[in-house]
C-alpha positions as CSV (number, residue, x, y, z in Angstrom):
1,X,0.0,0.0,0.0
2,X,1.5,3.3,-1.0
3,X,0.4,7.0,-0.4
4,X,0.2,9.7,-3.2
5,X,3.4,11.6,-3.0
6,X,1.3,14.9,-3.5
7,X,0.5,14.6,0.2
8,X,3.4,16.1,1.8
9,X,1.8,18.0,4.8
10,X,2.2,16.4,8.2
11,X,-0.5,16.4,11.0
12,X,-1.4,19.7,12.2
13,X,0.1,20.8,15.5
14,X,-3.3,20.9,17.2
15,X,-3.3,17.1,17.0
16,X,-0.4,17.0,19.5
17,X,-1.5,19.5,22.0
18,X,-5.3,19.7,22.1
19,X,-7.0,18.3,25.3
20,X,-10.1,17.9,23.1
21,X,-8.3,15.7,20.6
22,X,-6.7,13.7,23.4
23,X,-10.2,13.0,24.9
24,X,-11.5,11.9,21.3
25,X,-8.4,9.6,21.0
26,X,-9.3,7.8,24.1
27,X,-12.8,7.1,22.9
28,X,-12.0,6.4,19.1
29,X,-8.6,4.6,19.3
30,X,-7.8,3.3,22.7
31,X,-11.3,2.0,23.7
32,X,-11.6,0.5,20.2
33,X,-8.3,-1.0,19.3
34,X,-6.2,-3.9,20.5
35,X,-4.0,-3.2,23.6
36,X,-1.4,-5.4,25.1
37,X,-2.4,-7.2,28.4
38,X,0.2,-9.8,29.3
39,X,2.4,-12.7,27.9
40,X,0.9,-16.1,27.7
41,X,3.5,-17.5,30.3
42,X,1.9,-15.3,32.8
43,X,-1.4,-17.4,32.4
44,X,0.2,-20.8,32.4
45,X,-2.4,-22.6,34.8
46,X,-6.2,-22.2,35.5
47,X,-6.7,-19.4,37.9
48,X,-3.7,-17.3,36.8
49,X,-4.7,-13.8,36.4
50,X,-3.2,-10.6,35.6
51,X,-4.8,-7.2,36.1
52,X,-4.2,-4.2,33.6
53,X,-5.9,-1.0,32.4
54,X,-6.6,0.8,29.2
55,X,-6.7,4.7,29.9
56,X,-8.2,4.3,33.3
57,X,-10.6,1.5,32.4
58,X,-9.6,-1.5,34.6
59,X,-9.5,-4.9,33.4
60,X,-8.0,-8.4,34.1
61,X,-7.4,-11.5,32.2
62,X,-7.4,-14.9,33.6
63,X,-7.1,-18.6,32.4
64,X,-10.3,-20.6,33.5
65,X,-10.7,-24.0,34.6
66,X,-11.1,-25.2,31.0
67,X,-7.8,-23.5,30.0
68,X,-9.6,-20.8,28.1
69,X,-8.3,-17.4,28.4
70,X,-10.9,-14.8,29.4
71,X,-11.0,-11.0,30.2
72,X,-13.4,-9.0,32.3
73,X,-13.8,-5.4,33.7
74,X,-11.9,-5.4,36.9
75,X,-14.9,-4.2,38.8
76,X,-17.5,-5.8,40.9
77,X,-21.1,-5.4,39.8
78,X,-22.3,-5.0,43.4
79,X,-20.8,-1.7,44.3
80,X,-18.0,-1.0,41.7
81,X,-14.9,-2.1,43.8
82,X,-11.9,-3.3,42.1
83,X,-11.8,-7.2,42.2
84,X,-8.0,-8.0,41.8
85,X,-4.6,-6.2,41.9
86,X,-1.4,-7.1,40.2
87,X,-1.2,-10.8,39.2
88,X,-1.6,-14.0,41.1
89,X,-3.4,-17.3,41.2
90,X,-7.0,-18.1,42.4
91,X,-9.8,-20.5,42.3
92,X,-12.5,-17.8,42.4
93,X,-12.6,-14.1,42.0
94,X,-13.6,-12.6,45.4
95,X,-14.5,-8.9,45.7
96,X,-12.4,-7.6,48.8
97,X,-15.3,-5.2,49.8
98,X,-18.2,-7.4,50.4
99,X,-16.9,-10.8,49.4
100,X,-19.2,-11.4,46.6
101,X,-17.4,-14.3,44.7
102,X,-17.3,-15.2,41.0
103,X,-16.4,-18.2,39.1
104,X,-13.5,-17.9,36.5
105,X,-16.2,-18.1,33.6
106,X,-17.5,-14.8,35.2
107,X,-20.8,-16.3,36.8
108,X,-21.6,-15.3,40.3
109,X,-20.8,-17.9,42.9
110,X,-21.9,-16.5,46.2
111,X,-23.3,-13.2,47.8
112,X,-23.8,-12.6,51.4
113,X,-27.4,-12.9,52.3
114,X,-30.0,-14.5,54.5
115,X,-32.9,-16.7,53.3
116,X,-35.4,-13.8,53.9
117,X,-33.1,-11.2,51.8
118,X,-34.4,-9.9,48.9
119,X,-31.5,-10.2,46.3
120,X,-31.0,-10.0,42.5
121,X,-31.3,-13.3,40.5
122,X,-28.0,-15.0,40.7
123,X,-27.9,-15.4,36.6
124,X,-28.4,-11.4,36.4
125,X,-25.2,-10.7,38.2
126,X,-21.9,-11.5,36.5
127,X,-18.8,-9.9,35.3
128,X,-18.6,-7.9,32.3
129,X,-16.7,-9.4,29.5
130,X,-13.9,-7.9,27.6
131,X,-12.7,-9.0,24.1
132,X,-9.4,-10.9,24.2
133,X,-7.0,-12.3,21.6
134,X,-3.7,-13.3,20.9
135,X,-0.8,-12.4,18.6
136,X,2.3,-14.8,18.9
137,X,2.4,-15.4,22.7
138,X,1.2,-11.9,23.4
139,X,-2.4,-11.5,24.9
140,X,-4.4,-8.4,23.8
141,X,-7.7,-6.9,25.1
142,X,-10.1,-4.7,23.3
143,X,-12.9,-2.6,25.1
144,X,-14.9,-2.7,21.7
145,X,-17.3,-5.8,21.7
146,X,-17.5,-5.2,17.9
147,X,-13.9,-5.0,17.1
148,X,-12.2,-7.0,14.4
149,X,-10.2,-10.0,15.5
150,X,-6.4,-9.3,15.4
151,X,-6.0,-11.5,12.4
152,X,-8.3,-9.1,10.5
153,X,-7.1,-5.8,12.0
154,X,-3.3,-6.7,11.6
155,X,-3.5,-9.1,8.8
156,X,-0.4,-11.3,8.1
157,X,1.6,-9.7,10.9
158,X,2.0,-12.9,12.9
159,X,3.0,-15.0,10.0
160,X,5.6,-12.2,8.9
161,X,7.1,-12.2,12.3
162,X,7.6,-15.9,12.4
163,X,8.9,-15.9,9.0
164,X,11.5,-13.0,9.4
165,X,12.3,-14.1,13.0
166,X,11.9,-17.9,12.9
167,X,13.4,-18.6,16.6
168,X,10.9,-16.2,18.3
169,X,8.6,-19.3,18.9
170,X,10.9,-20.7,21.5
171,X,11.6,-17.4,23.3
172,X,10.5,-16.8,26.9
173,X,10.1,-13.9,29.2
174,X,13.5,-12.3,29.9
175,X,14.9,-12.8,33.3
176,X,17.3,-9.8,33.4
177,X,16.4,-6.5,35.2
178,X,15.8,-4.9,31.6
179,X,13.4,-7.5,30.7
180,X,10.4,-5.0,31.4
181,X,11.2,-1.5,31.0
182,X,9.3,1.8,31.3
183,X,10.3,5.3,30.7
184,X,8.1,8.4,31.2
185,X,8.6,11.0,28.4
186,X,7.3,14.4,28.5
187,X,6.0,14.3,24.9
188,X,2.8,13.3,23.1
189,X,2.5,9.6,22.3
190,X,2.5,10.4,18.6
191,X,5.5,12.4,18.6
192,X,7.3,9.4,20.3
193,X,6.0,7.0,17.6
194,X,6.9,9.5,14.8
195,X,10.5,9.3,15.9
196,X,10.4,5.6,15.5
197,X,8.8,5.5,12.3
198,X,11.6,7.6,10.4
199,X,15.3,7.3,10.2
200,X,16.2,10.6,8.8
201,X,17.6,11.7,12.2
202,X,19.6,8.4,12.6
203,X,23.1,9.1,10.8
204,X,23.7,12.4,12.8
205,X,21.4,11.7,15.8
206,X,22.4,8.1,16.6
207,X,26.0,7.7,15.5
208,X,26.5,4.5,17.3
209,X,23.3,2.9,16.0
210,X,24.3,3.9,12.4
211,X,27.7,2.3,12.8
212,X,26.0,-1.1,13.9
213,X,23.3,-1.1,11.2
214,X,23.4,-0.3,7.4
215,X,20.8,2.5,7.5
216,X,21.4,3.3,3.9
217,X,19.9,0.0,2.7
218,X,16.8,-0.3,5.0
219,X,13.5,-1.4,3.4
220,X,10.0,-1.0,4.5
221,X,6.4,-2.2,3.8
222,X,3.0,-0.4,4.5
223,X,0.1,-2.7,5.2
224,X,-3.3,-2.4,6.8
225,X,-3.0,-0.8,10.2
226,X,0.6,-1.7,10.3
227,X,4.1,-1.0,8.8
228,X,7.4,-3.2,8.6
229,X,10.9,-1.9,8.7
230,X,14.1,-3.8,8.0
231,X,17.6,-2.5,8.7
232,X,20.4,-4.9,7.8
233,X,23.4,-5.0,9.9
234,X,26.8,-4.0,9.1
235,X,28.1,-7.2,10.6
236,X,30.9,-5.5,12.6
237,X,31.6,-7.4,15.9
238,X,33.2,-4.4,17.1
239,X,31.1,-1.3,16.6
240,X,30.3,1.9,18.4
241,X,27.2,0.5,20.1
242,X,28.1,-2.8,21.8
243,X,29.8,-5.9,21.0
244,X,28.2,-8.5,18.7
245,X,29.1,-12.3,18.5
246,X,28.5,-13.0,14.7
247,X,28.2,-16.6,15.2
248,X,25.5,-16.5,17.7
249,X,23.7,-13.1,17.7
250,X,21.3,-11.5,15.4
251,X,22.8,-8.8,13.3
252,X,19.8,-7.3,11.7
253,X,16.9,-5.1,13.0
254,X,13.3,-6.0,12.2
255,X,10.5,-3.6,13.4
256,X,6.8,-3.9,13.0
257,X,4.5,-0.9,13.9
258,X,0.8,-2.0,14.9
259,X,-1.6,0.8,15.0
260,X,-2.3,2.6,17.1
261,X,0.7,2.2,19.7
262,X,2.1,-1.1,19.6
263,X,5.7,-2.0,18.3
264,X,7.5,-5.3,17.9
265,X,11.1,-5.6,17.1
266,X,14.0,-7.9,17.1
267,X,17.3,-6.0,17.5
268,X,20.8,-6.7,16.8
269,X,22.5,-8.8,19.6
270,X,21.6,-11.8,21.5
271,X,18.3,-13.5,20.4
272,X,15.4,-11.2,21.3
273,X,11.9,-10.1,20.5
274,X,10.4,-6.9,22.1
275,X,7.0,-5.4,22.4
276,X,6.5,-1.9,22.9
277,X,3.4,0.1,23.9
278,X,3.3,3.7,23.9
279,X,0.7,4.6,26.6
280,X,-0.6,8.3,26.7
281,X,-0.9,10.1,30.0
282,X,-1.9,13.4,28.5
283,X,-1.3,15.7,25.6
284,X,2.3,16.2,26.6
285,X,3.2,13.0,28.3
286,X,3.4,9.4,27.6
287,X,4.8,6.1,28.9
288,X,6.9,4.1,26.6
289,X,6.6,0.5,28.0
290,X,8.3,-2.5,26.7
291,X,8.6,-6.4,27.5
292,X,11.5,-8.6,26.3
293,X,11.7,-12.2,25.2
294,X,14.9,-14.1,25.0
295,X,16.2,-17.6,24.3
296,X,15.3,-20.2,27.1
297,X,18.9,-20.9,27.5
298,X,22.0,-19.0,26.7
299,X,23.4,-19.5,23.3
300,X,27.0,-19.2,24.4
301,X,28.9,-18.4,27.6
302,X,29.0,-14.8,26.8
303,X,25.5,-14.0,25.9
304,X,24.3,-12.6,29.2
305,X,27.3,-10.1,29.4
306,X,26.4,-9.0,25.8
307,X,22.6,-8.5,26.7
308,X,23.6,-6.3,29.6
309,X,26.0,-4.3,27.5
310,X,23.1,-3.8,24.9
311,X,20.6,-2.8,27.7
312,X,23.1,-0.3,29.2
313,X,23.7,1.3,25.8
314,X,19.8,1.5,25.0
315,X,19.4,3.3,28.4
316,X,22.4,5.5,28.5
317,X,22.9,6.4,24.9
318,X,20.1,5.6,22.4
319,X,17.1,6.5,24.9
320,X,18.6,10.0,25.9
321,X,19.4,10.8,22.3
322,X,15.9,10.3,21.2
323,X,14.3,11.9,24.4
324,X,16.3,15.2,23.6
325,X,14.6,15.4,20.2
326,X,11.1,14.4,21.6
327,X,11.1,17.1,24.2
328,X,12.2,19.7,21.7
329,X,9.4,18.7,19.3
330,X,6.8,18.7,21.9
331,X,7.7,22.4,22.8
332,X,7.9,23.2,19.1
333,X,4.2,22.1,18.8
334,X,3.0,25.0,20.9
335,X,5.0,27.8,19.1
336,X,2.6,30.3,17.5
337,X,4.6,30.2,14.3
338,X,4.2,26.3,13.7
339,X,1.0,25.0,12.4
340,X,1.9,21.8,10.7
341,X,5.0,20.2,9.4
342,X,6.1,18.5,6.3
343,X,7.1,14.9,5.0
344,X,10.0,13.8,3.1
345,X,9.0,10.8,1.1
346,X,11.7,8.7,-1.0
347,X,10.6,5.4,-2.4
348,X,14.3,4.5,-3.2
349,X,16.1,5.2,0.0
350,X,14.2,5.1,3.4
351,X,17.0,6.7,5.2
352,X,15.5,10.1,3.9
353,X,11.9,8.8,3.8
354,X,8.9,9.5,6.2
355,X,6.6,7.4,4.4
356,X,5.9,5.1,7.4
357,X,5.2,8.0,9.5
358,X,2.8,9.4,6.8
359,X,1.1,6.0,6.7
360,X,0.6,6.2,10.5
361,X,-0.9,9.6,10.3
362,X,-3.2,8.8,7.4
363,X,-4.5,5.7,9.4
364,X,-4.8,7.8,12.5
365,X,-7.0,10.2,10.6
366,X,-9.2,7.5,9.2
367,X,-9.7,5.9,12.6
368,X,-10.5,9.4,14.2
369,X,-13.2,9.9,11.5
370,X,-11.3,12.7,9.7
371,X,-10.6,12.4,6.0
372,X,-6.9,11.7,5.3
373,X,-5.3,13.5,2.4
374,X,-4.7,10.0,0.6
375,X,-8.4,9.0,1.1
376,X,-9.6,12.5,-0.1
377,X,-7.6,12.2,-3.2
378,X,-8.6,8.6,-3.8
379,X,-12.2,9.7,-3.7
380,X,-11.8,12.5,-6.4
C-alpha cells in the first residue's frame, strides 16, 4: 500500500497539544483498538490472572478451569469495587469489599445474604466481558465488543514475524532487570511514535546505532493498520554501540508498527523479541513500556554479558538521544509560528523517507473519523 506523493503536509500541531483531541483519541482509538495485556506464560495454569488497564478502564485477564483465556472489567457489579490487583493465582474471584465471589467463567458464585433477603437473581449478576485475542504469545484486550479480531485488524503480521524471526516461537520472558522497561517521556505519544517511524535523524542523531546497522539499505512495507521496517546489519563485531558475536547473535533489525500504539522488534545482539506500547498520559506526556523475550537457554557463555551491554547502551545512549529530540518537538508544537510540518518521501532510500510516519498519520485520521489526504484524493 502506498500513499500519493502529493500529500506532503504532516499532522497539524493541534493534534499533539489539544485536550479535546486527546479525549477523542481515548474514545475512538484506545477504547476500540487492541492493547497489550500480558504474555501467555503469565497465564500458565487455571486461575492465573493479570490485572491491567486501558486509559483508566480497569481490566483483568484470567485462564479459566477449561484452560480458556478470558478477560473482564476489573469491577464488582455489586458496588464497583476493584476485584483483583497485580497478578496471582486463585480458584475464584472474590471482591475484597463485600466478599461477593465469581467463578472464572464470570458467573456469580456467592453473595452474602439470608434466606429472607431480597436479592437479585444470580444469573443477572456477572462480570462484564472484555474481548481478548492473541498475537504470537502476547495476549491483547479490546474494550470494543464489535472489534475485528487481530488476524483481520493486523492481517499477516504474525506469519511475517515468524518468517522473518523464525526462532521467536521458542523465546520466553527475559529474566534480566531490563526484561521489562518503562520510561516516562514529557512528549505526546504520537511524537514518540513518529520518531520510531523515520530514520532521517539516525545518521547524525544516533551515531553508534548507524555504525552497527546499515541504515542506507533499509527497506519498509506499508500494510493495513501496520508497517514493517528492516535494517540490515553492518556485521561488525566491534562497533560503536555494543559488541556482537557474529556466530550466535542476530545482526539485523526488524521492526513492526501496529496501529495505534504497539511496536514489535528484533534488535541486533543476543536473540530477542521486544514488544513496545506507547501509553498516553496526557497531551504532553506518555509512557513507553516494553517487555523483552529471549532464548530459554544462553546461546553461548558470553550471551548474558552482551545482553547487559545492549541494555546499558539502550538506556544510557540511544534513549537519551531520542528523548532530547522528543522534548524539543513537543515544545515546538506549541509555538505560535508552527501550524503543521512536512513529510519527506523517498521510495528509493528510506533513510531519507518519512513514508511510514505518513502512513501512521493517514491511518490515524481515518480511525479518528477525519478524511486523510490520501483518502480524499482517492475519492476524487
